[in-house]
VEXDREN-2710 file (C-alpha; in Angstrom, 1 decimal):
% VEXDREN-2710
k/r/px/py/pz
1/MET/135.9/137.4/30.0
2/ARG/132.7/135.6/29.4
3/ARG/131.6/133.1/32.1
4/GLY/130.0/129.8/31.3
5/PRO/126.6/128.5/32.4
6/VAL/126.1/127.0/35.9
7/ILE/126.1/123.2/36.7
8/ALA/125.2/121.8/40.1
9/CYS/127.0/118.6/41.2
10/SER/127.4/116.8/44.6
11/GLY/125.4/119.5/46.4
12/LYS/127.5/122.3/44.7
13/ILE/126.4/124.8/42.0
14/ARG/128.6/125.1/38.9
15/HIS/128.3/126.8/35.5
16/ARG/126.9/124.9/32.6
17/PRO/128.2/125.5/29.0
18/ASP/124.7/126.1/27.6
19/GLN/123.8/128.9/30.0
20/THR/124.5/132.6/29.8
21/PRO/125.6/134.6/32.7
22/GLY/122.2/136.3/33.0
23/SER/120.2/133.1/32.7
24/MET/121.1/131.9/36.2
25/LEU/122.4/133.4/39.4
26/SER/125.8/134.9/39.6
27/THR/128.6/132.8/41.1
28/LEU/128.4/134.8/44.3
29/HIS/124.7/134.3/44.5
30/HIS/125.3/130.6/43.8
31/THR/127.7/130.3/46.7
32/VAL/125.3/132.1/49.1
33/LEU/122.4/129.9/47.9
34/GLN/124.3/126.7/48.3
35/SER/125.5/127.7/51.8
36/ILE/121.9/128.4/52.8
37/ILE/120.4/125.1/51.5
38/ASP/123.2/123.1/52.9
39/HIS/122.3/124.2/56.4
40/LEU/118.6/123.5/56.0
41/PRO/117.1/120.5/58.0
42/SER/115.0/119.6/55.0
43/GLY/116.0/118.3/51.6
44/VAL/116.0/120.9/48.7
45/THR/116.1/120.5/44.9
46/MET/115.8/123.2/42.2
47/PHE/114.9/122.4/38.7
48/ASP/115.1/124.8/35.7
49/ALA/112.4/125.3/33.1
50/GLY/113.8/122.3/31.2
51/GLN/113.3/120.1/34.3
52/ARG/117.1/119.7/34.8
53/LEU/118.5/119.8/38.3
54/VAL/120.5/122.9/39.0
55/ALA/120.8/122.9/42.8
56/TYR/120.3/120.5/45.7
57/ASN/121.7/119.7/49.1
58/GLN/123.0/116.5/50.6
59/GLN/119.9/116.2/52.9
60/ALA/117.8/115.7/49.7
61/ARG/120.0/112.9/48.5
62/LYS/119.9/111.3/51.9
63/LEU/116.2/111.5/52.3
64/LEU/115.6/110.2/48.7
65/ASP/118.4/107.7/48.9
66/PHE/120.0/108.8/45.6
67/PRO/123.4/107.1/44.9
68/ASP/126.4/108.8/43.4
69/GLU/125.9/106.8/40.1
70/LEU/122.8/108.9/39.4
71/PHE/125.1/112.0/39.2
72/ALA/128.0/110.4/37.4
73/HIS/127.1/111.9/33.9
74/GLY/126.2/115.4/35.1
75/MET/123.1/116.8/36.6
76/PRO/120.1/114.5/36.1
77/THR/116.7/115.6/34.9
78/LEU/113.4/115.2/36.8
79/TYR/112.7/112.3/34.4
80/ASP/116.0/110.6/35.4
81/PHE/115.0/110.9/39.0
82/ALA/111.5/109.6/38.5
83/LEU/112.7/106.7/36.3
84/PHE/115.2/105.7/39.0
85/ASN/112.5/105.8/41.6
86/ALA/110.0/103.9/39.5
87/ARG/112.5/101.1/38.8
88/ARG/113.2/100.6/42.5
89/GLY/109.5/100.5/43.3
90/GLU/109.0/103.9/44.9
91/TYR/105.7/104.4/43.0
92/GLY/104.4/100.9/43.3
93/PRO/103.8/98.4/40.5
94/GLY/103.6/99.6/36.9
95/ASN/105.7/100.4/33.8
96/PRO/108.7/102.5/35.1
97/GLU/108.9/104.6/31.9
98/GLN/105.3/105.5/32.0
99/GLN/105.4/106.3/35.7
100/ALA/108.5/108.5/35.1
101/GLN/106.8/110.3/32.2
102/ALA/103.7/110.9/34.3
103/VAL/105.8/112.6/37.0
104/SER/107.5/114.8/34.4
105/ASP/104.1/115.7/32.8
106/ARG/102.6/116.8/36.1
107/ALA/105.6/119.0/36.8
108/ARG/105.1/120.9/33.6
109/SER/101.9/122.3/34.9
110/LEU/104.0/124.3/37.3
111/GLN/101.3/124.2/40.0
112/PRO/102.2/124.5/43.7
113/HIS/101.7/121.1/45.4
114/VAL/102.0/119.4/48.7
115/PHE/101.8/115.7/49.1
116/GLU/103.2/112.8/51.2
117/ARG/104.9/109.7/49.9
118/GLN/105.8/106.6/51.8
119/ARG/109.0/105.0/50.7
120/PRO/109.4/101.2/50.6
121/ASP/111.5/101.3/53.8
122/GLY/108.5/102.9/55.6
123/THR/109.9/106.5/55.7
124/VAL/107.2/109.1/55.0
125/ILE/108.4/112.1/53.0
126/GLU/106.4/115.3/52.7
127/ILE/107.1/117.0/49.4
128/ARG/106.3/120.7/48.8
129/GLY/106.7/122.1/45.3
130/THR/106.8/125.8/44.4
131/PRO/107.1/127.2/40.8
132/LEU/109.8/129.7/40.0
133/PRO/109.0/133.0/38.2
134/THR/111.6/132.2/35.5
135/GLY/110.3/128.6/35.0
136/GLY/111.3/125.5/36.9
137/PHE/110.5/124.9/40.5
138/VAL/111.9/124.3/43.9
139/SER/110.9/121.2/46.0
140/ILE/111.3/120.8/49.8
141/TYR/111.6/117.3/51.2
142/THR/110.9/116.7/54.9
143/ASP/111.0/113.4/56.8
144/VAL/107.6/113.4/58.6
145/THR/107.8/109.7/59.7
146/GLU/107.9/110.4/63.4
147/ARG/105.2/113.1/63.1
148/LYS/102.9/110.7/61.2
149/ARG/103.6/108.0/63.8
150/SER/102.7/110.5/66.6
151/GLU/99.5/111.5/64.7
152/GLN/98.6/107.9/64.3
153/GLU/99.3/107.2/68.0
154/THR/97.3/110.3/69.0
155/ARG/94.4/109.0/66.8
156/ARG/94.7/105.6/68.3
157/LEU/94.7/106.9/71.9
158/ALA/91.7/109.1/71.1
159/VAL/89.8/106.1/69.9
160/TYR/90.8/104.3/73.1
161/LEU/89.8/107.2/75.3
162/ASP/86.5/107.5/73.5
163/ALA/85.8/103.8/74.0
164/VAL/86.7/103.9/77.7
165/ILE/84.8/107.1/78.4
166/ASN/81.7/105.8/76.7
167/ALA/81.9/102.4/78.4
168/LEU/81.8/104.0/81.9
169/PRO/78.5/103.7/83.7
170/GLN/79.2/107.1/85.3
171/GLY/78.6/110.2/83.4
172/VAL/81.7/112.4/82.7
173/THR/82.2/116.0/81.5
174/VAL/85.3/118.1/81.0
175/ILE/84.6/121.8/81.0
176/ASP/87.2/124.5/80.1
177/GLU/87.8/127.8/81.7
178/HIS/85.2/129.5/79.4
179/LEU/82.6/126.9/80.6
180/VAL/82.5/125.2/77.2
181/ILE/81.9/121.5/77.6
182/ARG/84.9/119.9/75.7
183/LEU/84.2/116.3/76.5
184/TRP/81.2/114.2/77.6
185/ASN/80.0/110.6/77.3
186/ARG/76.7/108.9/76.6
187/SER/76.2/108.0/80.2
188/PHE/76.1/111.8/81.0
189/GLU/73.3/112.3/78.5
190/GLN/71.4/109.3/79.7
191/LEU/71.7/109.9/83.4
192/LEU/70.4/113.5/83.0
193/ASP/67.8/112.6/80.3
194/LEU/69.2/115.4/78.2
195/PRO/67.1/116.4/75.1
196/GLU/68.2/115.0/71.8
197/GLY/70.7/117.3/70.0
198/LEU/71.6/119.4/73.0
199/MET/75.1/118.0/73.3
200/LYS/77.1/119.1/70.4
201/PRO/80.5/120.8/69.8
202/GLY/80.5/124.2/71.4
203/VAL/77.7/123.5/74.0
204/THR/78.3/125.3/77.2
205/PHE/77.7/124.7/80.9
206/GLU/75.0/127.4/80.8
207/ASP/73.1/125.6/78.0
208/VAL/72.9/122.4/80.0
209/ALA/72.0/124.2/83.2
210/ARG/69.2/126.1/81.3
211/SER/67.8/122.8/80.0
212/ASN/67.9/121.2/83.4
213/ALA/66.1/124.2/85.0
214/GLN/63.5/124.2/82.3
215/ARG/62.8/120.5/82.9
216/GLY/62.4/121.0/86.7
217/GLU/65.7/119.3/87.7
218/TYR/66.3/122.0/90.3
219/GLY/62.7/122.3/91.4
220/GLU/60.5/125.4/91.1
221/VAL/63.1/128.1/90.2
222/ASP/63.5/131.1/87.9
223/VAL/65.3/129.6/85.0
224/GLU/67.6/132.4/84.0
225/ALA/68.4/133.3/87.6
226/LYS/69.3/129.7/88.3
227/VAL/71.5/129.6/85.2
228/VAL/73.4/132.8/86.3
229/GLU/73.8/131.4/89.9
230/ALA/75.1/128.0/88.6
231/ALA/77.5/129.6/86.2
232/ALA/78.9/131.9/88.9
233/LEU/79.6/129.0/91.2
234/ALA/81.1/127.0/88.3
235/ARG/83.6/129.8/87.5
236/GLN/85.1/129.4/90.9
237/PHE/86.3/125.9/89.9
238/LEU/86.0/124.7/93.5
239/PRO/86.0/121.0/94.3
240/HIS/82.5/119.9/95.1
241/ARG/80.3/116.9/95.9
242/LEU/76.6/116.9/96.1
243/ILE/73.6/114.5/96.1
244/ARG/70.8/115.4/93.8
245/GLN/67.3/113.8/93.7
246/ARG/66.0/113.9/90.1
247/PRO/62.3/114.3/89.3
248/ASN/62.1/110.7/88.2
249/GLY/63.1/109.5/91.7
250/ARG/66.7/108.5/90.8
251/THR/69.5/109.8/93.0
252/LEU/72.8/111.2/91.5
253/GLU/76.1/111.8/93.2
254/ILE/77.9/114.7/91.4
255/VAL/81.6/115.1/92.1
256/GLY/83.7/117.9/90.5
257/SER/87.4/118.6/90.7
258/ALA/89.5/121.4/89.2
259/LEU/91.4/120.6/86.0
260/SER/95.0/121.9/86.2
261/ILE/97.2/122.3/83.2
262/ASP/100.8/123.6/83.6
263/GLY/99.9/124.6/87.1
264/GLN/97.0/126.8/86.0
265/ILE/93.3/126.0/86.6
266/ARG/91.8/125.4/83.1
267/GLY/88.3/124.1/84.0
268/PHE/87.0/121.2/85.9
269/VAL/86.1/117.5/85.5
270/THR/82.8/116.3/86.8
271/THR/81.4/112.7/87.3
272/TYR/77.8/111.8/87.7
273/THR/77.0/108.5/89.4
274/ASP/73.6/106.9/89.9
275/VAL/73.6/105.9/93.6
276/THR/69.9/105.1/93.9
277/GLU/70.4/101.4/94.7
278/LEU/73.5/102.2/96.9
279/ARG/71.5/104.7/99.0
280/GLU/68.7/102.3/99.4
281/ALA/71.1/99.6/100.5
282/GLN/72.8/102.0/102.9
283/GLN/69.5/102.9/104.4
284/ALA/68.6/99.2/104.7
285/LEU/71.9/98.5/106.3
286/GLU/71.4/101.3/108.8
287/ARG/68.1/99.9/109.8
288/LEU/69.6/96.4/110.1
289/ASN/72.5/97.8/112.2
290/ALA/70.0/99.5/114.5
291/GLU/68.1/96.2/114.9
292/LEU/71.4/94.4/115.5
293/ASP/72.4/96.9/118.1
294/GLN/69.1/96.4/119.9
295/ARG/69.5/92.6/119.7
296/VAL/73.1/92.8/121.0
297/THR/72.0/95.0/123.9
298/GLU/69.3/92.6/124.8
299/ARG/71.5/89.6/124.5
300/THR/74.3/91.3/126.4
301/ARG/71.9/92.0/129.2
302/ALA/70.7/88.3/129.1
303/LEU/74.3/87.1/129.1
304/GLN/75.2/89.3/132.1
305/ASP/72.2/87.9/134.0
306/LEU/73.3/84.4/133.0
307/ASN/76.9/85.0/134.2
308/LYS/75.5/86.2/137.5
309/GLU/73.4/83.1/137.8
310/LEU/76.4/80.9/136.8
311/GLU/78.6/82.6/139.3
312/SER/76.1/82.0/142.0
313/PHE/75.7/78.4/140.9
314/THR/79.4/77.9/140.8
315/TYR/80.0/79.0/144.3
316/SER/77.0/77.1/145.5
317/VAL/78.2/73.9/143.9
318/SER/81.7/74.6/145.2
319/HIS/80.3/74.9/148.8
320/ASP/78.1/71.9/148.5
321/LEU/81.0/69.8/147.1
322/ARG/83.6/71.0/149.5
323/THR/81.6/70.3/152.6
324/PRO/81.2/66.5/152.1
325/LEU/84.8/66.3/150.9
326/ARG/86.0/67.9/154.1
327/SER/83.9/65.4/156.0
328/ILE/85.4/62.5/154.1
329/GLN/89.0/63.7/154.7
330/GLY/88.2/64.5/158.3
331/PHE/86.7/61.1/159.2
332/SER/89.3/59.2/157.2
333/THR/92.0/61.0/159.1
334/LEU/90.3/60.3/162.4
335/LEU/90.0/56.6/161.6
336/LEU/93.7/56.4/160.7
337/GLU/94.6/58.2/163.9
338/THR/92.3/56.3/166.3
339/GLU/91.6/53.0/164.7
340/ALA/94.7/52.3/162.8
341/GLU/95.7/49.3/164.9
342/LYS/92.3/47.7/164.4
343/LEU/92.5/48.0/160.6
344/SER/94.2/45.6/158.3
345/GLU/97.0/46.7/156.1
346/GLN/94.6/46.8/153.2
347/GLY/92.1/48.9/155.2
348/ARG/94.7/51.5/156.0
349/THR/95.8/51.6/152.3
350/SER/92.2/52.1/151.3
351/LEU/91.7/55.0/153.7
352/GLN/94.9/56.6/152.4
353/ARG/93.5/56.3/148.9
354/ILE/90.3/57.9/150.1
355/GLN/92.3/60.8/151.5
356/SER/94.4/61.2/148.3
357/ASN/91.4/61.2/146.0
358/ALA/89.5/63.5/148.2
359/GLY/92.4/65.9/148.1
360/ARG/92.6/65.6/144.3
361/MET/88.9/66.3/144.1
362/GLY/89.4/69.4/146.1
363/SER/92.2/70.5/143.7
364/LEU/89.8/69.9/140.8
365/ILE/87.1/72.0/142.4
366/THR/89.6/74.8/143.0
367/ASP/90.8/74.7/139.4
368/LEU/87.2/74.6/138.1
369/LEU/86.5/77.8/140.1
370/SER/89.6/79.4/138.8
371/MET/88.8/78.6/135.1
372/ALA/85.2/79.9/135.6
373/GLN/86.5/83.1/137.3
374/HIS/89.1/83.9/134.6
375/SER/86.7/83.2/131.7
376/ARG/84.6/86.3/132.5
377/GLY/85.0/89.8/133.8
378/ASP/86.5/92.9/132.3
379/LEU/90.1/93.0/131.2
380/ASP/92.4/95.6/132.8
381/LEU/94.7/96.1/129.8
382/GLN/98.1/97.7/130.6
383/GLN/101.6/97.7/129.2
384/VAL/103.3/94.8/131.0
385/ASN/107.0/93.8/131.0
386/LEU/106.6/90.2/130.2
387/SER/110.3/89.5/130.8
388/ALA/110.3/90.9/134.3
389/MET/107.0/89.1/135.2
390/ALA/108.4/85.8/133.9
391/GLN/111.6/86.3/135.9
392/GLY/109.6/86.8/139.0
393/VAL/107.6/83.6/138.5
394/ALA/110.9/81.8/137.8
395/ASN/112.4/83.1/141.0
396/ASP/109.3/81.9/143.0
397/LEU/109.6/78.4/141.5
398/GLN/113.4/78.2/142.2
399/ARG/112.9/79.3/145.8
400/ALA/110.2/76.6/146.3
401/ASP/112.8/74.0/145.3
402/PRO/116.2/75.4/145.9
403/ASP/118.1/72.1/145.5
404/ARG/117.2/71.9/141.8
405/GLN/119.6/73.0/139.1
406/ALA/118.1/75.2/136.3
407/ASP/119.3/77.4/133.5
408/TRP/116.6/80.1/133.1
409/ARG/117.0/81.9/129.8
410/ILE/114.5/84.7/129.8
411/VAL/115.1/87.3/127.1
412/PRO/114.8/90.9/128.6
413/GLY/112.7/93.7/127.1
414/LEU/109.6/91.7/126.1
415/TRP/106.5/93.9/126.4
416/VAL/102.8/93.2/125.8
417/GLN/99.4/94.8/126.3
418/ALA/97.6/92.6/128.7
419/ASP/95.8/92.3/132.0
420/PRO/98.6/91.9/134.6
421/GLY/96.8/89.5/136.9
422/LEU/95.7/87.2/134.1
423/LEU/99.1/87.3/132.5
424/ARG/100.8/86.3/135.7
425/LEU/98.4/83.3/135.8
426/VAL/99.4/82.4/132.2
427/LEU/103.1/82.5/133.2
428/GLN/102.6/80.6/136.4
429/ASN/101.0/77.7/134.4
430/LEU/103.4/77.7/131.5
431/LEU/106.6/78.1/133.5
432/GLY/105.2/75.9/136.2
433/ASN/104.6/73.1/133.6
434/ALA/108.1/73.6/132.2
435/TRP/109.5/73.4/135.8
436/LYS/107.5/70.3/136.6
437/TYR/108.3/68.3/133.4
438/THR/112.0/69.1/133.7
439/ALA/112.2/67.7/137.2
440/ARG/114.1/64.6/136.1
441/ARG/116.8/66.5/134.4
442/ASP/120.1/67.1/136.1
443/MET/120.1/70.6/134.6
444/ALA/116.7/72.0/133.5
445/VAL/116.9/74.5/130.6
446/ILE/113.9/76.8/130.3
447/GLU/113.9/79.5/127.7
448/LEU/111.4/82.3/127.0
449/SER/112.0/84.5/123.9
450/GLY/110.2/86.6/121.3
451/SER/109.7/85.4/117.8
452/GLY/108.3/88.4/115.9
453/GLU/105.1/90.4/115.2
454/ILE/102.2/89.5/112.9
455/ASP/99.1/91.8/112.6
456/ARG/100.0/93.7/115.8
457/MET/100.2/90.4/117.7
458/CYS/103.6/89.6/119.4
459/TRP/104.6/86.0/119.3
460/PHE/106.7/84.3/122.0
461/GLU/108.3/80.9/122.5
462/LEU/108.7/78.9/125.7
463/GLN/111.0/75.9/125.3
464/ASP/112.2/73.3/127.8
465/ASN/114.3/70.2/127.8
466/GLY/111.8/68.2/129.8
467/ALA/109.8/65.0/129.3
468/GLY/107.9/66.2/126.2
469/PHE/104.8/64.4/125.0
470/ASP/103.4/62.3/122.2
471/MET/102.2/64.6/119.4
472/GLN/99.4/62.2/118.4
473/TYR/97.6/63.5/121.6
474/ALA/98.4/67.1/121.0
475/ASP/94.7/67.9/120.3
476/GLN/94.0/67.1/124.0
477/LEU/96.6/69.6/125.3
478/PHE/94.1/72.4/126.0
479/GLN/91.1/70.3/126.9
480/PRO/90.1/70.5/130.6
481/PHE/91.0/67.5/132.7
482/GLN/92.9/65.9/129.8
483/ARG/96.4/64.8/130.9
484/LEU/99.2/63.4/128.6
485/HIS/101.1/61.8/131.5
486/ARG/100.1/59.3/134.2
487/PRO/99.4/60.8/137.6
488/HIS/102.2/58.8/139.3
489/GLU/104.7/60.3/136.7
490/PHE/103.7/64.0/137.1
491/GLU/101.1/65.4/139.4
492/GLY/98.4/67.8/138.2
493/THR/94.7/68.1/137.4
494/GLY/94.9/68.8/133.6
495/ILE/93.2/72.2/133.9
496/GLY/96.2/74.6/133.7
497/LEU/96.7/74.8/129.9
498/ALA/92.9/75.1/129.4
499/ILE/93.0/78.2/131.6
500/VAL/96.0/79.5/129.7
501/GLN/94.2/79.1/126.4
502/ARG/91.1/80.9/127.6
503/ILE/93.0/83.8/129.0
504/LEU/95.0/84.2/125.8
505/GLN/91.8/84.0/123.7
506/ARG/90.2/86.7/125.8
507/HIS/93.2/88.9/124.8
508/GLY/92.8/88.0/121.1
509/GLY/95.7/85.7/121.2
510/SER/96.3/82.0/120.8
511/ILE/98.7/79.2/121.8
512/ASN/99.9/75.9/120.3
513/GLY/102.4/73.3/121.4
514/GLN/104.7/70.7/119.9
515/ALA/107.1/68.3/121.5
516/GLU/108.9/64.9/121.2
517/ILE/108.9/62.4/124.0
518/GLY/112.0/62.8/126.0
519/GLN/113.2/65.8/124.0
520/GLY/111.3/68.6/125.7
521/ALA/108.4/70.8/124.5
522/LEU/107.9/74.1/122.7
523/PHE/104.9/76.3/123.3
524/ARG/104.2/79.3/121.0
525/PHE/101.7/81.9/122.1
526/CYS/100.8/85.5/121.2
527/LEU/99.5/88.6/122.9
528/PRO/98.7/92.2/121.7
529/CYS/101.9/94.2/121.2
530/VAL/102.5/97.5/123.0
531/GLN/101.2/100.3/120.7
532/ALA/103.8/102.9/119.8
533/GLN/103.2/106.3/121.5
534/ALA/102.4/109.2/119.1
535/PRO/105.1/111.9/119.2
536/GLN/104.1/114.9/121.2
537/GLY/104.2/118.4/119.7
538/LEU/106.3/121.2/121.1
END
């Protein structure tokens, strides 16, 4: 029985009435061929010598977006395909019949071809055509949209990289494992004053080293021996940093690091920086530092001498002031004891005022000496349990006035880095003030707590429910001899908080206060935190 010719439809190959069995492949071969092209990732079409489609796969129809209607009347011709594409604008503006005919005419040349076409939807198709020995041709259609985008992105990044590299003031080179210089920038050529034309594709590390040696960049050396030595060092791909003085007087800092790709050393990257001005500035800074050190030494010595003179003067003044005060107090007491009956009431009152003021003057002198003493001298910094020390001061205050009722709220576990003697004086003044200004309360409440750490400084809060003060005079809190309460209300010399501030400042700390009249006061102060101990090895 004679079989009919082959017709391909919907991705299948069938017999056509006008073909003989020998004119196309056998049915078995058709089946095998169809199975093969159906599993290809690319689109495939096969046209016979008359440019009629005889085989295709569904991937081709999908890539070219051919509808079922195009295959409704049998297998279309190449002209049919081209006319359909032309009418929907695949080839751009023009006469669709002429565009389709041009496609058909080119195909008759039966020349192998490869070209890309961008479809109106932006998809880029690569079309490869191959003539068949018996006439006709096979075309392969591949979607290369992503590849083209990647290539475009690669080109764009290459442009960016080139712009960035060449905008750098530092010279840059990338050298592969064969010592071929794969990448360099203009600054590299300019900083080394390389000859025109030396840097070109394929130039090697040895070529540049030879040029440098010939131009005296390494001093008086044997050129070829220097090239061999430099290349041998370079092949070790060791990280390096060196300073090189060029013949023109400029100073270059050269830093190289290994280039690792997939865990393997594949060369190295080197940067060249002109550090001439930086080196000159560093040298000038070193000279200035030496001068400053000398000035500091001289001024420190002068300050030490001044402190000694001030200490001698302070004690001298103290002695000179205390002597007449003792005389005033002594004679006024003697008058009251021996001549009281001869004095009027006003006279006795005046003598008592003289004694009181003389006593107050003595307290001022004592406080002045204390402030002077604690404003100088070396600090003996230790780890101090602030809570325990504060509790001790509180116990002393309570024992001195056991009839008073007080609620001491001292948070345990507060530690600082401080001079123990000076810290005790701080607490005696702060807690003493809180104790003094809560004297008129039935139940005094005095609380010491921590409030956090900032830049290695520990902050603390001391709060009471005492008399408070007017905040408009807060700027006078830490000024010597400035008191915010009248002497008959609360005794004192006005020097305690000034001493506290100076001691805290000597530790690098500070203090501030806020209050409301009749509502108590809050003082916040900071001291260096205790530094954590480094763990000890086994």
